[in-house]
N, C-alpha and C positions, 0 to 999 in steps of 0.2 A: 686893610691890616686888622689885627685883633682889637676887640674893643677894650675899654679899661674897667670893666664892671664884671668881669668873671675870671676864672682861674687861668684863662689861656694868656692873660696879659701878663707882661714882665714889667710893666710900669708900676709905680708906688700908688697906692689908692690915695684918692683925694678926698676932702672932707664930704663932698657930694656923694662920692660912691659909698662912703661910710655910712651916711644918712639914708640912702637907698637900700641899705642891707639890714635885715632883722638882727636883733640881739637876742641871745637867749635870755629867758627870765632868771635863771639862776646865776648869772655872771655877765661879764663884759666880753665874753667870747663871741665872736661874730657867727652868726647862723646863715649859711648860705643854702637855699632850698635847692633840692634836687629836681630834675626835670624827668618826670615819668611819661615816656612816648608809648602810648598804646596803638597797636596796629590789628587788624582783623586775622591775618595770616602770617606765619614765619616768613613766607616770601616776600612780603611786603617790607619786613624788617631788613631783609637783604638789600632792598632797593634803596631804603632811606639810608642805611649805612654807607651804601656806595655813593649816594649824594653828599652825605656829610664828609666823606673822604676829599670831596672837591672843594670845600670851604675852608675858610681861616680857622674853623673849630675842630678840625681834624684831630688835633692833639689833646682834646678836652677828655679826661678821664671818663670813660664809659664802661657799660657792661650790657649783655643781653640775657635775659631770663628765658628759658625755655625748658621743655620737658626732657626726661631722659631719653624719649624716643630720637631725640635730635642731638643729645650730648653725650651719652653714654659711650665709653670707649672700651668697656670690659668685653673681651672677645666673646665670652659665653652669653652674658646678659644682652649684649647688643645684637647678636645674630639670633636670638630666641624670638619665638613669635608669641611667648607668653606675656604676662603682665611685668614689664620691666620696672616698675615701681617697687612691686612685691618682692622681686628677686634681688633688687638692689638693698632693701631694707634688711633682708634675710642675710646678705652677705656682711652688712655693717654689724649686725648683731652677732654674726658669727654662729648661726643656728646649726649648720651642718659642719662645724669645725674649720670653716674657710672664712677668710675675711678679704675685703677688696684692696689689693696691693696699690690701685690707682688713687683710692681716697685719700691715703697717707701722704700723697705727693701733691696735694692740692697747693701747698704754699709756694711750689716751684714756679706756678703760672702767675702768681701775685708778684713774685719776686722778678720774674721776666719783665712783666709790664712796669714795674717801678724802676728797673734798670733803663728801660727804653725811655721812660718819662724824664729820667735824670739826665740822660744824653739827648733829649730834644728829638727822640726817634719815633715818638708814638703816632700812630694813625689809626684812624676809625677802622674797626675791623668787624667781621661777619661771623656767624655760627661756626661756618666751615673752617674759617680761620682758627677760631678758638680749639676746635674739635682736632685739626692737624697739630696745634701747638701741644694740646693734651697728649696726643699719641707719641709725638717727638719726645716730650719730657716725662712720658709714662705718669701723667697726673689727670686726676678727674676733672673734665670740663664743665660738668654740671654744676659740682660744688665749688668750683673756681670761679664760676660766673656769679654765684651768690656772695662768694666773699668779696668779689670786686665790687659789688653794690655798696660796701661801706664807703668806699672813698670815691665812688663815681659821681659825676656832676649830671650825667645823662644816663638812664635807665630804659632800655627798649625791651618791650614785652607784649605779648597778646592781650587783647582786651580783657579776657576772663581773669588775668592775674590782678587786674586792678578792680573788676566788679564782683567778683566771687569773695565773700569775706573768709571762707575756709581756706582758699589759695593764698590769699593776702596773710593770713596768719601763718600758714605753714612756710611761706617765702620770707615770713618777717618783713613785710612791707608796711611801712607806716606812711600815710599820705597826710598826715596834718602838717599843715604849713608848707606842703611841697607844691610844685608846679605839675598840673596833669595836662597833656595834650592827647587827644584822641583823634587818630586820622581816620577819615571817611566815617564820621560819627553817626551818619544815617543808619550804620548797621548795628548801633549799641542796642537797639530794642530787641532785635533777634538774639544778639549774644546774651542778654539778660534773660530772656525767656528760655534760651538752652541751659543756662547755668543752674535754673531751679526746676528743670525738666529731666524726665527719664523715660525710657521706654520699656515695657514688659511684654512678654509673649503671653499666650492664653495658657500654654503648658505651665508657666512659672506662677500664673494666678490661680490655676487649679492646685499645684503643689502648696502655694501658700495659704489657700483655703482649707487643704486637708490638714496642715499644720496647726492652723487655727481652731479647726473642729476638735482636734485632739486636746488643745488647751482648755478650751472650753468645757469639753466633757469630762475632763479630769480636774475640773474646778481650780485651774491655775490662772489667777488674775484675770477673772471672768469680766470684770468692769472694763479692763483694758483691751481685751482680745475680742469681745463681742463687736464692738463698733468696727474694728478692723476686719472682721469676718463678713460683716454687712456690706462693707466697701467692696471687697473681694467678690461677693456675690452679686452685688449690683453691676459690677464691671463685667462679669462673666454672662 
């Protein structure tokens, strides 16, 4: 059965439970850390949530953080071969006089899970389940997953969501005082290298060198651009 030290328990907390739980510094409100479960691929998240569904913790509040490539349900953006992140931002900002109707329905998904939890009908779900629900409710699955993180006890995500500081900041992930589990952690080194690496073609390097030549020759921030030009030349 469920243990007595997490939100899946219906029993009253004992003194031992309270002593094992951190308290916030600014008051007596109990602080229960979240579990951030990092995996190498999105496919592994599907396997883990399937196993979670078979345990006594299947009803614990959870969410899955993933990219728009997996969760966007906008018919134009999701079917586009372009940069979905940029297209999404343009819709949210209304650059072309259009906005995303699915973004405004994010709260529908949160309310759906809240009702299921109230009736003890919650079960661990996968990205595909969230996307299907988003299409049914006409609500953005990408932003709904982020909103669900606020009240989730378990947050599943790829490694780079936890390792890359820029992604952590954009996703508003705060790991201080939280529990972090890394599945198959021997892959962390490769993932860390990928996070701070990028590839460029020779034509891109030549184009960059030409632009830097122009900057230096026209006395535009020479001290900054000369070292960059030297790097491009040495790589070429």
